[in-house]
Backbone bond lengths (Angstrom), bond angles and torsions (degrees), N, CA, C in turn:
res aa  C-N    CA-C-N  psi(-1)  N-CA   C-N-CA  omega(-1)  CA-C   N-CA-C  phi
1 X - - - 1.539 - - 1.528 106.06 -
2 X 1.350 117.64 127.07 1.437 120.61 177.67 1.520 111.44 -97.47
3 X 1.319 117.27 149.97 1.456 121.86 174.92 1.486 114.59 -109.72
4 X 1.252 117.87 144.94 1.507 120.24 173.09 1.455 107.28 -90.93
5 X 1.401 118.64 176.48 1.349 120.96 177.50 1.482 116.76 -64.00
6 X 1.334 116.46 -23.41 1.411 121.45 -179.86 1.535 114.29 -88.78
7 X 1.315 119.72 -7.50 1.412 124.54 -179.50 1.468 114.56 -102.57
8 X 1.323 120.34 139.90 1.472 122.79 178.08 1.551 108.06 -69.55
9 X 1.292 115.64 149.53 1.519 122.96 178.93 1.500 111.22 -57.82
10 X 1.304 118.70 136.94 1.517 119.93 173.74 1.492 109.57 -71.79
11 X 1.389 116.46 127.58 1.475 120.57 -176.96 1.530 111.23 -67.00
12 X 1.348 116.79 148.04 1.466 117.93 172.59 1.574 109.73 -72.02
13 X 1.309 113.48 127.09 1.326 120.28 -172.83 1.515 113.40 -130.59
14 X 1.415 116.46 163.84 1.408 124.79 169.82 1.587 106.37 -137.57
15 X 1.232 116.75 163.88 1.356 125.11 175.97 1.492 119.70 -121.11
16 X 1.262 120.70 125.91 1.530 125.33 -177.29 1.509 106.85 -104.66
17 X 1.372 119.69 126.23 1.400 120.46 -177.72 1.614 105.67 -130.32
18 X 1.359 114.66 106.10 1.467 115.54 172.29 1.471 113.12 -73.40
19 X 1.359 117.87 135.97 1.511 116.57 -173.23 1.518 107.59 -142.50
20 X 1.316 114.70 139.88 1.428 126.99 177.00 1.490 113.43 -134.66
21 X 1.327 121.42 107.35 1.392 125.87 178.55 1.651 109.93 53.50
22 X 1.284 114.76 51.74 1.430 126.28 175.23 1.538 119.92 -109.77
23 X 1.276 111.98 26.32 1.569 118.77 -173.18 1.497 109.98 -56.18
24 X 1.332 118.82 -27.15 1.488 121.84 -174.90 1.454 110.59 -74.93
25 X 1.295 122.03 -29.58 1.379 125.48 -171.97 1.513 118.36 -117.26
26 X 1.350 113.79 -26.07 1.473 117.98 -169.76 1.582 114.07 -59.25
27 X 1.290 117.32 -37.45 1.421 120.07 175.40 1.466 117.38 -56.24
28 X 1.356 116.92 -45.11 1.378 122.09 176.42 1.568 115.72 -65.28
29 X 1.415 108.50 -40.08 1.502 112.82 175.99 1.439 113.98 -67.50
30 X 1.345 123.05 -38.90 1.421 124.10 179.25 1.613 107.65 -66.79
31 X 1.247 117.23 -46.96 1.563 121.65 -179.54 1.616 106.09 -54.77
32 X 1.214 116.23 -49.87 1.486 119.30 -176.14 1.506 113.40 -66.12
33 X 1.344 118.24 -37.88 1.458 123.57 172.17 1.484 109.97 -56.97
34 X 1.379 113.47 -48.58 1.566 115.86 -174.52 1.434 115.65 -64.80
35 X 1.344 122.07 -11.78 1.381 124.95 171.77 1.556 111.47 -63.45
36 X 1.316 112.91 -25.63 1.514 122.12 -176.17 1.506 111.99 -108.98
37 X 1.299 115.01 -43.36 1.521 120.62 -175.04 1.518 104.26 -136.79
38 X 1.338 111.67 126.81 1.519 115.94 -174.19 1.519 112.37 -81.25
39 X 1.379 122.37 -21.15 1.429 122.96 -176.60 1.411 110.45 -100.44
40 X 1.366 114.31 109.53 1.503 120.56 179.17 1.504 111.80 -120.77
41 X 1.287 115.21 123.78 1.528 118.71 176.68 1.471 113.71 -108.55
42 X 1.261 117.75 112.04 1.469 124.36 -177.12 1.546 107.01 -94.85
43 X 1.264 118.02 124.38 1.442 122.96 177.86 1.544 108.32 -100.18
44 X 1.348 115.84 100.39 1.435 116.37 -177.17 1.549 107.08 -82.99
45 X 1.270 113.07 110.22 1.485 124.86 -172.09 1.589 111.08 -83.22
46 X 1.295 116.85 58.12 1.454 118.28 178.89 1.491 114.96 72.84
47 X 1.277 121.76 28.45 1.495 120.67 -175.47 1.541 111.84 -66.24
48 X 1.213 117.19 150.39 1.465 124.23 176.71 1.500 115.16 -107.54
49 X 1.361 113.96 11.49 1.437 121.76 174.18 1.472 110.87 -116.25
50 X 1.356 119.95 -156.57 1.485 121.92 -174.60 1.430 116.11 -99.26
51 X 1.401 115.77 29.41 1.468 124.66 179.45 1.539 107.90 -45.66
52 X 1.356 113.95 -58.66 1.508 120.05 -170.13 1.520 107.72 -59.73
53 X 1.272 118.45 -45.83 1.528 119.80 -175.63 1.495 111.56 -66.73
54 X 1.340 118.30 -38.09 1.447 117.06 178.39 1.488 113.62 -72.67
55 X 1.349 118.67 -34.92 1.436 122.14 175.29 1.493 111.68 -62.70
56 X 1.372 119.16 -46.02 1.433 122.64 -175.43 1.701 107.06 -68.07
57 X 1.318 114.64 -35.71 1.393 118.51 -178.05 1.608 112.68 -66.04
58 X 1.428 110.82 -25.41 1.492 117.91 179.04 1.500 111.23 -87.53
59 X 1.340 118.12 -6.75 1.479 118.41 176.20 1.508 114.34 113.14
60 X 1.377 118.40 1.99 1.460 120.14 -179.74 1.536 110.35 -85.78
61 X 1.410 113.52 152.39 1.395 117.04 165.62 1.553 109.37 -89.55
62 X 1.356 117.63 129.92 1.443 119.00 -170.53 1.570 106.41 -107.00
63 X 1.312 112.07 132.75 1.468 122.79 173.02 1.546 110.10 -105.40
64 X 1.211 117.30 111.74 1.508 118.42 -172.79 1.464 112.51 -96.23
65 X 1.355 114.42 134.31 1.402 124.09 169.87 1.552 109.79 -108.52
66 X 1.311 115.59 123.64 1.523 119.45 -170.79 1.484 114.51 -53.39
67 X 1.430 113.31 -41.51 1.430 119.76 -178.47 1.519 112.53 -127.61
68 X 1.300 116.64 154.55 1.417 121.33 -178.17 1.552 111.10 -65.24
69 X 1.281 117.72 119.42 1.529 119.77 -177.70 1.559 112.25 -119.61
70 X 1.365 114.64 -5.13 1.474 114.67 177.26 1.512 110.67 107.62
71 X 1.360 113.56 155.68 1.438 122.66 -177.94 1.501 114.52 -58.19
72 X 1.279 115.93 -36.45 1.532 121.11 -177.44 1.517 109.90 -62.57
73 X 1.306 110.73 -47.34 1.539 118.75 -176.80 1.541 106.80 -64.51
74 X 1.351 115.81 -49.12 1.446 120.73 -179.95 1.530 111.98 -56.23
75 X 1.234 118.07 -45.93 1.444 119.72 177.47 1.575 116.11 -60.73
76 X 1.420 111.92 -40.99 1.455 111.85 178.34 1.572 110.66 -67.97
77 X 1.319 117.58 -34.65 1.408 122.23 173.18 1.533 111.86 -53.95
78 X 1.283 115.61 -49.18 1.478 120.64 -179.84 1.480 113.57 -64.30
79 X 1.422 114.55 -39.91 1.531 119.56 -176.55 1.538 103.74 -66.02
80 X 1.297 118.61 -47.16 1.504 121.19 -174.42 1.543 105.47 -56.86
81 X 1.273 118.69 -48.61 1.464 118.87 174.10 1.476 117.34 -54.43
82 X 1.330 113.76 -46.66 1.453 120.41 -178.89 1.580 110.88 -63.51
83 X 1.255 119.93 -25.35 1.480 125.64 178.37 1.491 114.83 -66.35
84 X 1.413 115.15 -17.22 1.414 125.71 -177.52 1.547 107.62 -82.04
85 X 1.277 121.07 -19.28 1.408 127.07 -176.30 1.551 111.33 -100.87
86 X 1.347 112.98 160.93 1.434 120.83 -178.88 1.535 113.01 -84.52
87 X 1.337 118.06 51.98 1.502 118.95 -177.51 1.566 108.97 -95.50
88 X 1.287 111.81 144.91 1.441 123.17 173.94 1.529 113.01 -76.10
89 X 1.383 113.50 -37.09 1.476 121.87 -178.31 1.493 106.82 -141.91
90 X 1.359 112.66 158.38 1.491 121.00 172.86 1.530 109.60 -127.26
91 X 1.264 120.53 127.39 1.446 121.15 179.06 1.528 109.52 -105.30
92 X 1.247 124.17 138.08 1.449 129.02 176.33 1.515 105.86 -107.50
93 X 1.369 118.19 142.78 1.419 123.91 175.74 1.464 107.35 -146.25
94 X 1.277 117.84 158.03 1.502 125.85 172.76 1.427 111.49 -83.32
95 X 1.370 112.03 159.39 1.501 116.94 -168.90 1.580 110.07 -99.89
96 X 1.323 118.08 -0.46 1.414 116.45 -169.46 1.512 112.04 -94.26
97 X 1.419 119.20 7.85 1.455 119.26 177.67 1.440 115.04 87.83
98 X 1.371 122.73 -2.15 1.497 124.30 178.87 1.470 109.28 -71.18
99 X 1.290 120.38 -30.11 1.514 121.03 175.04 1.451 113.48 -89.38
100 X 1.316 115.92 133.65 1.425 122.18 -179.88 1.564 109.10 -88.46
101 X 1.378 113.92 116.54 1.469 116.72 177.14 1.472 117.27 -62.62
102 X 1.293 114.72 -16.39 1.532 120.39 172.93 1.489 114.97 -65.22
103 X 1.363 112.17 -16.94 1.611 119.59 179.53 1.508 108.13 -83.45
104 X 1.336 121.64 -12.12 1.412 120.13 178.52 1.521 116.19 -55.67
105 X 1.309 121.72 -39.39 1.490 121.69 174.60 1.540 112.03 -59.10
106 X 1.300 117.61 -31.10 1.520 121.21 178.98 1.544 104.99 -61.39
107 X 1.303 118.86 -49.17 1.487 121.03 179.96 1.518 109.14 -59.19
108 X 1.270 118.64 -50.00 1.481 121.59 -172.78 1.491 109.12 -66.78
109 X 1.297 120.91 -39.97 1.391 121.43 -179.44 1.628 110.84 -71.36
110 X 1.345 116.23 -37.57 1.434 120.04 178.87 1.598 110.24 -63.36
111 X 1.404 113.21 -38.03 1.423 117.06 -176.60 1.527 106.96 -74.64
112 X 1.343 119.41 -44.45 1.479 120.86 177.79 1.497 112.97 -54.43
113 X 1.361 114.86 -40.15 1.512 120.18 -176.59 1.421 109.79 -74.22
114 X 1.410 120.90 -40.32 1.445 119.10 -167.36 1.558 116.46 -110.61
115 X 1.347 113.02 -24.13 1.432 119.46 -177.75 1.512 113.60 73.89
116 X 1.281 118.44 6.39 1.479 122.77 179.96 1.544 109.12 -61.96
117 X 1.410 117.53 124.67 1.405 117.47 -170.51 1.483 118.75 -74.66
118 X 1.338 119.53 -18.08 1.441 121.01 178.45 1.564 108.34 -131.45
119 X 1.341 118.35 119.92 1.380 125.51 179.26 1.567 111.49 -120.21
120 X 1.334 119.77 125.50 1.443 120.47 179.61 1.474 110.17 -112.39
121 X 1.333 117.92 145.25 1.416 119.97 174.66 1.484 110.90 -67.50
122 X 1.306 118.49 142.12 1.498 125.94 175.68 1.476 111.32 -113.46
123 X 1.290 115.41 112.05 1.508 123.57 -179.37 1.467 110.99 -95.09
124 X 1.400 117.76 -11.56 1.358 119.89 -163.19 1.625 115.56 -76.02
125 X 1.453 111.52 -1.18 1.461 116.23 170.81 1.560 112.35 -83.49
126 X 1.328 115.88 -2.82 1.480 122.89 -178.77 1.595 110.66 -116.70
127 X 1.247 120.62 45.38 1.366 126.61 -165.83 1.569 110.10 -63.83
128 X 1.407 113.60 -36.72 1.468 114.01 -178.56 1.529 112.61 -65.34
129 X 1.288 118.14 -24.81 1.423 120.53 -176.53 1.613 111.75 -86.13
130 X 1.302 114.09 -12.57 1.409 120.49 -175.58 1.589 115.00 -88.98
131 X 1.289 119.30 129.85 1.445 116.72 -178.67 1.594 113.54 -56.83
132 X 1.274 114.58 141.25 1.467 118.58 -170.85 1.605 113.34 -53.77
133 X 1.371 117.56 -45.20 1.395 115.97 -179.19 1.645 112.58 -68.34
134 X 1.248 117.42 -33.40 1.423 118.60 174.42 1.543 114.69 -68.67
135 X 1.367 112.62 -35.45 1.463 119.83 176.57 1.566 107.25 -59.57
136 X 1.290 114.98 -53.12 1.482 117.99 -175.72 1.484 110.30 -64.01
137 X 1.312 118.10 -45.48 1.453 117.25 179.22 1.498 115.50 -65.48
138 X 1.359 118.82 -36.28 1.447 116.79 174.92 1.532 111.91 -65.51
139 X 1.276 118.02 -39.12 1.478 120.41 178.94 1.556 109.37 -57.70
140 X 1.305 112.42 -55.31 1.425 117.35 -173.36 1.488 115.09 -60.07
141 X 1.395 115.58 -48.40 1.469 123.72 179.70 1.524 109.29 -64.84
142 X 1.288 116.10 -43.14 1.510 119.48 -176.63 1.498 110.56 -63.02
143 X 1.378 116.42 -39.98 1.531 123.05 178.55 1.534 106.06 -64.09
144 X 1.312 116.99 -43.53 1.574 113.24 -172.38 1.515 105.67 -73.21
145 X 1.351 121.47 -44.96 1.442 119.00 179.31 1.535 114.65 -59.21
146 X 1.286 112.53 -40.82 1.503 117.84 178.07 1.493 112.37 -58.85
147 X 1.229 115.84 -44.30 1.434 124.13 -177.38 1.566 109.95 -67.22
148 X 1.265 119.68 -37.06 1.489 119.73 176.72 1.493 110.93 -74.77
149 X 1.352 115.18 -36.22 1.540 118.86 178.39 1.480 115.70 -69.17
150 X 1.372 113.80 -26.39 1.458 119.93 -174.89 1.581 109.83 78.31
151 X 1.214 122.71 14.40 1.441 124.60 175.37 1.550 108.57 -144.66
152 X 1.331 111.55 136.52 1.523 112.47 -172.00 1.455 109.96 -86.46
153 X 1.375 113.44 132.92 1.497 126.16 171.43 1.450 107.98 -130.87
154 X 1.321 117.21 118.28 1.501 120.03 -171.36 1.515 112.07 -73.89
155 X 1.326 123.45 -19.96 1.482 120.30 -177.64 1.527 107.59 -140.60
156 X 1.285 119.23 74.80 1.437 123.45 -177.41 1.529 111.43 -70.75
157 X 1.270 116.66 -12.78 1.458 120.66 -174.57 1.586 112.15 -92.04
158 X 1.350 113.00 -2.93 1.504 116.06 -179.49 1.476 112.13 -77.48
159 X 1.346 114.73 127.26 1.472 119.24 -178.69 1.563 113.89 -86.59
160 X 1.257 118.96 1.18 1.506 127.09 172.30 1.549 108.06 -83.83
161 X 1.321 114.79 102.24 1.501 115.29 -168.89 1.634 106.13 -141.52
162 X 1.318 110.33 161.85 1.492 118.86 174.75 1.461 106.57 -129.46
163 X 1.325 119.28 131.65 1.427 127.02 -179.57 1.651 109.47 -119.85
164 X 1.191 121.74 130.25 1.471 124.44 168.30 1.554 109.99 -65.99
165 X 1.253 116.71 146.48 1.515 119.59 -172.01 1.592 112.78 -57.43
166 X 1.402 120.44 -30.85 1.465 122.23 -179.32 1.414 109.40 -78.94
167 X 1.314 122.81 -8.64 1.487 126.51 175.44 1.543 112.70 -76.74
168 X 1.310 113.14 -29.64 1.524 117.91 -166.18 1.546 111.78 -60.48
169 X 1.315 119.80 -37.52 1.455 113.23 -176.76 1.550 117.42 -66.33
170 X 1.385 113.58 -14.86 1.463 118.47 179.41 1.568 112.60 -105.65
171 X 1.345 116.66 18.23 1.475 118.32 170.35 1.467 114.59 -88.19
172 X 1.298 114.47 51.52 1.447 124.77 -179.73 1.588 108.82 -91.77
173 X 1.288 115.43 150.76 1.491 122.98 177.70 1.499 109.95 -154.40
174 X 1.243 117.58 142.43 1.523 121.57 173.38 1.475 103.79 -85.18
175 X 1.244 127.52 -25.92 1.462 127.76 179.17 1.442 106.17 -71.36
176 X 1.419 117.75 144.04 1.504 120.57 179.30 1.499 112.46 -104.30
177 X 1.363 118.89 -19.03 1.415 118.16 -175.07 1.518 113.09 -111.74
178 X 1.259 123.60 -142.30 1.445 121.88 -168.14 1.557 111.31 -66.84
179 X 1.309 121.81 -24.87 1.418 121.12 -178.29 1.531 106.01 -67.45
180 X 1.265 124.15 -20.32 1.421 126.87 -176.87 1.639 109.38 -59.02
181 X 1.366 117.48 -32.21 1.447 116.74 -177.72 1.457 108.27 -69.14
182 X 1.361 122.92 -42.09 1.454 123.99 175.99 1.510 112.07 -64.86
183 X 1.304 119.09 -40.57 1.452 122.40 179.81 1.567 110.45 -61.65
184 X 1.409 114.18 -38.33 1.433 115.31 177.98 1.545 116.35 -60.24
185 X 1.392 109.54 -36.91 1.436 114.67 177.70 1.550 112.25 -66.09
186 X 1.277 115.77 -36.64 1.496 120.05 176.97 1.491 113.61 -59.81
187 X 1.290 113.87 -44.49 1.465 119.88 -179.28 1.470 112.06 -67.91
188 X 1.348 117.08 -39.95 1.521 122.17 178.24 1.559 104.60 -64.72
189 X 1.254 116.75 -45.12 1.549 115.68 -175.62 1.551 112.12 -64.85
190 X 1.346 112.67 -34.84 1.525 118.85 176.26 1.523 109.77 -57.73
191 X 1.343 118.19 -37.58 1.489 123.48 -175.13 1.542 108.82 -86.81
192 X 1.334 117.79 4.55 1.480 117.32 173.21 1.492 116.42 89.53
193 X 1.290 118.54 5.59 1.528 126.53 -179.46 1.578 106.77 -66.88
194 X 1.291 118.37 131.76 1.455 120.99 172.73 1.510 112.33 -77.84
195 X 1.223 123.05 133.13 1.463 131.91 177.43 1.407 112.66 -112.39
196 X 1.331 118.50 127.82 1.499 119.61 -179.47 1.549 110.00 -139.41
197 X 1.240 124.08 -173.22 1.502 126.83 -172.72 1.492 108.68 -129.20
198 X 1.348 109.65 159.81 1.500 122.33 168.04 1.474 108.64 -132.74
199 X 1.206 117.65 129.62 1.540 122.05 -178.16 1.626 104.85 -68.24
200 X 1.290 110.14 133.81 1.454 115.92 174.82 1.503 110.76 -132.64
201 X 1.249 115.24 166.98 1.435 125.20 173.02 1.536 110.07 -86.05
202 X 1.330 115.44 161.58 1.447 123.58 177.45 1.542 114.11 -125.62
203 X 1.279 113.57 143.70 1.513 116.99 -176.67 1.440 104.83 -130.99
204 X 1.388 120.17 108.01 1.458 127.22 175.98 1.525 106.60 -108.91
205 X 1.297 116.91 118.58 1.474 123.09 176.41 1.539 107.19 -115.74
206 X 1.261 117.28 -140.32 1.431 122.82 -174.56 1.614 109.81 -102.44
207 X 1.311 114.59 16.55 1.402 116.31 177.01 1.530 114.67 -73.50
208 X 1.349 117.34 148.56 1.481 116.31 -177.70 1.456 106.06 -101.64
209 X 1.340 119.16 128.05 1.440 124.51 -179.96 1.438 112.60 -60.77
210 X 1.363 117.55 140.22 1.452 125.02 -177.86 1.564 108.10 -85.83
211 X 1.376 114.93 -5.69 1.487 119.75 177.10 1.490 109.09 -81.63
212 X 1.337 114.51 122.65 1.575 117.71 178.49 1.602 101.18 -89.37
213 X 1.292 119.56 125.46 1.490 123.26 -176.30 1.505 109.65 -53.60
214 X 1.357 120.01 -51.15 1.444 126.93 -169.00 1.554 108.79 -80.18
215 X 1.243 117.96 -56.84 1.439 125.34 -173.07 1.538 107.11 -61.98
216 X 1.258 122.97 -47.41 1.427 125.66 -175.19 1.464 112.08 -79.57
217 X 1.356 120.26 -23.94 1.429 120.33 168.02 1.498 113.51 -69.11
218 X 1.298 117.76 -38.93 1.462 123.74 172.33 1.523 113.11 -58.84
219 X 1.405 118.82 -42.80 1.412 123.24 175.46 1.542 112.74 -65.83
220 X 1.336 113.28 -34.65 1.439 114.29 178.79 1.582 114.11 -67.66
221 X 1.320 112.16 -42.96 1.494 116.17 -179.45 1.533 110.56 -75.04
222 X 1.310 116.58 -24.41 1.558 118.34 174.06 1.458 105.45 -72.50
223 X 1.338 126.51 -42.11 1.428 129.80 -177.71 1.566 107.36 -62.62
224 X 1.344 116.37 -43.89 1.393 118.75 -174.48 1.597 112.27 -69.31
225 X 1.375 112.88 -39.43 1.458 116.87 174.95 1.495 109.28 -64.61
226 X 1.281 121.56 -42.51 1.480 121.77 -178.77 1.512 108.78 -60.98
227 X 1.374 115.20 -47.38 1.551 119.67 179.06 1.507 109.17 -53.76
228 X 1.434 114.06 -51.06 1.487 114.78 -172.54 1.526 107.59 -64.86
229 X 1.263 120.09 -39.99 1.496 120.10 -177.81 1.521 111.26 -65.21
230 X 1.268 116.96 -38.35 1.497 118.13 177.10 1.512 111.18 -67.30
231 X 1.255 117.42 -38.76 1.483 120.56 -174.91 1.582 104.62 -73.35
232 X 1.310 119.81 -34.94 1.443 115.58 178.39 1.619 110.55 -69.38
233 X 1.366 112.42 -32.06 1.480 117.75 177.65 1.464 112.03 -59.09
234 X 1.378 116.78 -37.34 1.428 122.89 -173.50 1.584 115.31 -88.96
235 X 1.375 111.43 -9.79 1.531 112.72 -175.61 1.539 110.07 -88.58
């Protein structure tokens, strides 16, 4: 991508993609990402299919975890690896094809324009395309996390995110699975990092979400209770 004299330079970026049994889609996802960002790190979270092979064939560097440990652990593995490179920003995306890689330039341009260290994809402008249960869950959880953080983020559950390089050391979470993404935001907010949003498109096909509505909701509320308890203990 070229810049004119009136446009800020595009930041050097890489993309981290946690993946579990996504052999059917990961190749296409990686290929589409590499149209915008050449360096893609796929974290194979203990898959028992050909996820790793398909990702490598599409041009990704694969980081393998021997057993399935959850999205939160896979993300942290990818972030630690990204910290070894000279990247200005790191983008995280899901492996199931729901995130449109053509939205990557939106994140890069928003960061280049504003310098905001944490940008989250916002799918809530496409509510008609979002399944009803997911729409309700996103609204409730986003409202709760925003209230605790003290800054409004309309879609805290979106895994399409951009992080500035100096944010990476603080992307720690005790939660191992989907609740980890919310916990990361809480820790970043505690450290005073500004969090904002970028409007993105949504792609819902025939894939089955790996989020279990009841089990992962319980994990979310458990994480939030633990976080609040610890924060009260240190206040």
